[in-house]
C-alpha atoms as one frame of an Amber mdcrd trajectory, in Angstrom:
protein
 -10.909  12.087   2.078  -7.125  12.643   2.373  -5.803  16.198   2.572  -2.042
  16.736   2.624  -0.958  20.291   3.416   2.610  21.691   3.334   3.975  18.290
   4.386   7.700  18.091   5.091   9.917  15.348   6.461  13.413  16.256   7.614
  15.536  13.579   9.280  17.872  14.324  12.248  20.918  14.243   9.941  19.429
  17.115   7.968  18.239  15.100   4.974  14.992  16.425   3.527  12.901  13.473
   2.361   9.759  15.488   1.554   9.252  19.222   1.004   6.025  21.215   0.669
   3.793  18.313  -0.391   0.235  19.450  -1.102  -2.307  16.894  -2.310  -5.982
  16.093  -2.080  -7.048  12.503  -2.671 -10.739  11.694  -2.924 -12.496   8.468
  -2.005 -12.172   5.963  -4.839  -9.145   7.629  -6.445  -6.344   5.539  -7.925
  -3.119   7.494  -7.506   0.281   6.596  -8.911   3.361   7.963  -7.145   6.230
   7.985  -9.617   9.840   9.053  -9.356  13.362   7.720  -9.055  14.670   5.806
  -6.062  15.010   8.249  -3.177  12.352  10.604  -4.510  10.310  10.286  -1.306
   7.602   7.847  -2.394   8.098   5.308   0.404   8.439   8.037   3.031   5.113
   9.542   1.980   3.400   6.138   2.155   4.813   5.462   5.622   3.608   8.830
   6.910   0.145   8.116   5.486   0.222   4.756   7.300   1.258   6.381  10.572
   4.650   4.653  10.761   6.567   7.904  10.426   5.580  11.409  11.425   5.992
  14.586   9.443   8.299  17.379  10.597   5.997  20.123   9.345   2.534  20.265
   7.816  -0.222  17.741   8.280  -2.291  14.965   6.761  -6.024  14.845   7.451
  -8.044  11.686   6.915 -11.771  12.349   6.720 -11.148  15.711   8.357  -9.018
  14.462  11.265  -5.271  14.915  11.673  -3.815  11.404  11.396  -1.455  12.165
  14.297  -4.538  12.278  16.525  -5.952   8.954  15.276  -4.858   5.953  17.406
  -2.470   3.718  15.471  -4.711   0.631  15.590  -7.698   2.644  14.362  -5.718
   4.237  11.522  -4.386   0.866  10.339  -7.919  -0.515  10.147  -8.717   2.187
   7.615  -5.372   2.436   5.790  -3.200  -0.616   5.034   0.267  -0.856   3.508
   1.962  -3.488   1.350   5.701  -3.100   1.850   8.303  -3.133  -0.897  10.530
  -5.314   1.307   7.564  -7.545   2.259   7.924  -7.337   6.110   6.795 -10.949
   6.457   7.587 -13.411   9.266   9.830 -15.943   7.553   9.319 -18.853   9.978
   5.508 -18.624   9.847   3.164 -19.991   7.210   1.481 -17.964   4.506  -1.827
 -18.347   6.352  -0.345 -17.082   9.616   1.217 -14.084   7.876  -1.771 -12.825
   5.940  -4.204 -13.302   8.840  -2.137 -11.297  11.345  -4.348  -8.183  10.991
  -7.439 -10.352  11.472  -5.955 -12.037  14.539  -5.545  -8.622  16.171  -9.264
  -8.056  15.556 -10.127 -11.343  17.256 -11.811 -12.927  14.228 -12.662 -16.610
  14.343 -10.419 -19.162  12.656 -13.214 -20.110  10.256 -13.635 -16.486   9.182
  -9.885 -16.056   8.692  -9.654 -19.293   6.726 -12.497 -18.314   4.411 -11.041
 -14.871   3.712  -7.563 -16.335   3.204  -8.809 -18.949   0.753 -10.592 -16.338
  -1.345  -7.715 -13.898  -1.553  -5.011 -16.533  -2.044  -6.987 -18.015  -4.898
  -7.097 -14.579  -6.527  -3.333 -14.289  -6.001  -2.759 -17.773  -7.491  -1.252
 -18.934  -4.200  -3.949 -21.064  -2.601  -1.706 -24.147  -2.753   0.900 -22.269
  -0.668  -1.379 -21.583   2.305   0.475 -23.844   4.737   3.979 -23.305   3.334
   6.553 -21.378   5.359   7.236 -17.922   3.962  10.973 -18.695   3.923  10.297
 -21.281   1.189   8.655 -18.786  -1.181  10.183 -16.905  -4.099  10.487 -13.112
  -4.094   7.480 -12.792  -6.386   5.375 -15.020  -4.136   6.373 -13.007  -1.064
   5.345  -9.845  -2.896   1.888 -11.272  -3.523   1.585 -12.368   0.124   2.419
  -8.835   1.252  -0.319  -7.501  -1.026  -2.770 -10.133   0.220  -2.111  -9.181
   3.846  -2.781  -5.521   3.044  -6.030  -6.323   1.256  -7.517  -9.018   3.514
  -8.952  -6.528   6.032 -10.932  -4.743   3.312  -9.474  -1.314   4.191 -10.778
   1.979   2.854  -7.308   2.904   1.551  -4.605   0.571   0.240  -1.022   1.819
   0.026   1.183  -0.238  -2.291   4.946   0.315  -2.342   6.327  -1.004  -5.665
   3.922  -3.993  -5.647   4.898  -5.205  -9.123   8.665  -4.973  -8.775   9.296
  -8.680  -8.110   6.641 -10.102 -10.425   6.912 -11.421 -13.958   4.843  -9.593
 -16.571   1.987 -12.104 -16.649   1.572 -12.190 -12.869   1.891  -8.411 -12.663
  -0.985  -8.004 -15.131  -3.180 -10.393 -13.111  -2.420  -8.690  -9.792  -2.927
  -5.257 -11.319  -6.326  -6.352 -12.633  -7.281  -7.505  -9.142  -6.173  -4.204
  -7.577  -8.088  -2.234 -10.218 -11.208  -4.310  -9.498 -10.960  -3.362  -5.814
 -10.601   0.275  -6.826 -13.676   0.070  -9.045 -15.642  -1.132  -5.998 -14.657
   2.038  -4.133 -11.321   1.273  -2.445  -8.869   4.156  -2.661  -5.468   3.032
  -3.970  -2.168   4.898  -3.677   0.620   3.041  -5.430   4.288   3.835  -5.924
   5.690   2.309  -9.092   8.363   2.515 -11.749   6.211   0.552 -14.207   4.712
   2.162 -17.255   0.947   2.529 -17.393  -1.018   0.145 -19.550  -3.074   2.008
 -22.144  -6.165   0.065 -21.062  -5.764   0.859 -17.378  -8.414   2.617 -15.357
  -7.965   6.455 -15.320  -5.523   7.424 -12.581  -3.855  10.430 -11.066  -0.091
  10.489 -11.497   2.008  12.376  -8.953   5.663  12.663  -9.914   8.204  13.240
  -7.162  11.804  14.360  -7.474  14.064  14.806  -4.477  11.109  15.026  -2.138
   9.119  17.545  -4.136   6.127  17.206  -6.427   7.257  18.260  -9.883   4.191
  17.199 -11.853   0.535  16.240 -11.392  -1.351  14.583 -14.203  -4.505  12.600
 -14.877  -4.657   9.830 -17.439
């Protein structure tokens, strides 16, 4: 499904963010990207999402180089929940999470139904018409996740999705993400959190200074 070959990202100032990344991710995989801050996790997710381009190497999605897939088409297949949320502060929760659906031209009724379902799962249904600026960091994190999930993408990229959540909420959100994975959605998630012993089997890719230093399966 996703083939990453000799991927490198070198910024104009000479900083190497990623070096010789080789991975194959199959449909339905749940992959953890682990590593310290600055290891290259976010950069890899952004390249997968088409927001940044690699300097060398390539990523193929279902056999096609992602550089040749139009941005709007790629984002329909692969969505990203940002670590820093990337929400519109002066818009409501409903307006924020339905943005991808608005671009598709879906009806208001359809957007409302999908929003109600996902916000209920995120324990935020009562916040639907609240401005994002009035939410806590943990609530904004859940809204970012909801926006990534609402389009029912084939691949969900999650950048530190549990970082701003208390333990109880993190467990609930993780259960929801795992349920999506069990239905066939591919999940690639960067995290510093330890794995729960009862979690679904996952691949763990450990990065250090832009390089893969370990691959494991638990």
